[in-house]
N, C-alpha and C positions, 0 to 999 in steps of 0.2 A: 430502405434503412430501417432497422428494428427500433421501435420506440422504447422509451423508458419503461412504460408499464409492461410491455411484452417481455422485457428482460428481467424485470423484478420478480422474485419469488420469495416465499416465506420460509422455505427450508432448503437445505442442500439437496440437489437431485440425487437419485440413486446412481451408483457407479459400480463397475465390476471391481475396481481397485481399492475403493475405500478412501482415496485421497480427495481432500476438499480444498478448493481455491476460493478465497474471499476477495472479490473485486470491489473496491471502493471508488465510485465514480463521482467526480466533483465538477460538473459543468451544467449550468442551467439551460443551455441550448440543446433541446432534444434532437434537433436535426443537425447538430454539429458533428465534427469529426471524432471527438472524444467518445461519443456514443457509438460510433461505428467501430472504434477501437475496442471498446468493451464487448460489443456484439461479436466481433471477430475472435477475440480471445475466448469468449464463452463457447462459441461454436467449435473451435479447435480443441478445447479441453474436453468437451462432450464427445467429440469425434474419437478421442483417445480413451474414452470410457472412464473419465474422472469427473468428479462433481464440481460445480461452480455455482456461486451465489453472488449476484450483483446487487450492491447497495448503492442506489442512485440517491445521493444525499439530498439533492434539491427536490427531486420528485417525492421523497419521503417527508420533506419538511423538517429535516433534522435541525435541531437548535444547536448552533456552534458556540453559543456564548457560555463560558464557564462562570458559574455563580460563585459567590464568596464561600458558601457552605459546601461547595464541591471540592475545595482545595484539599489535597491529601493530608495537610498538616492540621486540619480542623479536628477537634476532639469529636469522637463518635462518628467519624466519617463513614458513609456508606453510599454506594452508587444510586443515582435516581433511576426510576423504572426504565426510562428510554436508554440510558447508558447500560444498565444491566442486560437489556435485550441485545444490544450491540456486542457487549462483552461475551455473551454466550456464543455468538457467531464467531467471534475472534478465537475463543478457546477451541472451538470445534474444527477450525480450519488448519491446514498444513502449510499454507503460503498466503501472504497478504499481497494484494496487487492494487496499486494506486493508479488511477487514470485521471489526469487533470491538465488544464491549460496553464501556461505561465502568464501571470498578470503582474505587470510592474516588477518583473524579476523574481516573483515569488509564487507559490501555490495559492489558490483562492482561499479567502478567510474561512470558507466552509470546510475545507480539508484541514486547515490549521486547527479549527475548532474540534474536528473529529479526533485529531491527535491529542489535543489537550484533554478533552472530556472522556474519550474512550481508551485510546492506547495509553494515556497517562493517568488513568483512573487509579487513585490511591497510591501513586508512585511519586515520591517526593524528590526534591532537588538533591537530597543526600543520597537517595537511591541511585540517581543519575550519576552523581560524582564517583561512586564506587562501582558503577555498572553492576548493581545487584541482580539485575534481570527482572523484567516485568513478567510475572507468571503466565498471563494469557498469550504472550508473544515470544517469550524467551526461547531461543533456539530455532525460531522459524525464519525463513527467508522473506525478504521484502523485494518486490519487483515493481518498478515504477515506469509508467508511460507518460511522458509530458509532451505537450504540443505548444508551438509558438508560431506567431505570424512572422516574426523576424527570422533571419537565417542563423544557423549555428555559428558561422564565422563572426557575424556581427555581435551575437550574444557573447561569444568568447572574448571578443575585443573589449566588451564592457565588464568582463570579469564575472558574468552571470553564471556561466556553466560550472566553474569550479566552486563558486560561492554557494550555489544551490546544492551541489553535491556535499559540501562540508556541513552546511547548516541544517540540511534536511536528511539526506540519505545516510551519510556517515554518522550523524548525530543520533538518529533513531536506531540505526544498526548497533552502534556501540553502547549508547546510553540505555537502551531497553534490553540489551543482551540478545539481539537477534543474530542469526548465523551469518547473514551477508545482506548486501543491498546492491541490486543490479538496476540499471536505468536505461531505458530506450528513449532517446530524444528524437522527436519528429518535428522538423522545422518547416518554415514556409507554408504553414497551414492557413490559407486565406480563402475567402469566398470565391467560388468559381475556379479553384485550382485544377490543374491538369488531371484528367481522369486516370491516365496511366501512372502519374506520380502517386496519386491517392492509392491506387491498387498495389503499387510497389510497397508503400508504407504499411498497408494492411497485411501484406505478405510477411513483412518483418515482424509484425505483431503475432501472426500465426507461428512463425518460426520460434519466437520467444516463448510462446505458450507450449509448443511442442518440447522445447528444451526443459522448461519447468516441469512438465509432466514426466519427462525421462529422468530428471534428477530425483523427483519424488519416488518414482518406481524403482530406481536403482539403489536408493538409500544414500545417495551422495549428499543430499541436504542433511540427513541424519548424522552422517559422519562429520560434516562441518559443524553441526550443532554441538556434538559431543566434544569436538576440538575446542569450540568456543567456551564451553563449560570448564574444560581443563585450564584454559588460559585465564579465565576469571578466578578460578580457585587458586592458581599459582600467584596471580596478582594480589589477591586478598591475603595470601600467606606472606608475600613480600612486605605488604603494608603493615601486617601485624608484627613482623619480626623487627 
């Protein structure tokens, strides 16, 4: 299995197509399945001659705590140096990919902090309410891979599947003005899980990566982004009238 340091790079790799994937990984266990997911996604994207950059938040020592002076409503707001560096990567990417485990029904606090400090940088609750569109991510697709030890039927019975979709995927997609939010859920991820099952799930990851690359290359994501911009403009016009 590829380790965190081996996956991490400082710049987007060179690619024939010019399309860039930003993978944000949030799991402290370097030998865990989430790292295997990130590695499989990276390998497939590179096989298809597109660029990928993996940000392993735990390996980087990313600080997920939003400070009072980082709130977007603070006078004279400006991003801290670590956030500015992450924002530059976000601006340069064409798709954002989250990889994380589900802990107590939610993403890890590390990923929530990344959303608050990076994706939400300078973006107030008023911007969210009107779906103004966060410039670094507006019009870009979000693809998530989540893992859980419990089975999907059990999680669904608890209401977790739809709840997470609403409070994380859909909320970010609509609130930040992204073009769409897709989610690949991988359940029953436990120590010593069946090798054939693990291989099957990694094949799903590769298939999702291949689809994302195809959508970028075909311009489908761009068409969806333009449609999203038109919908926002129409909504703003309706509110103004």
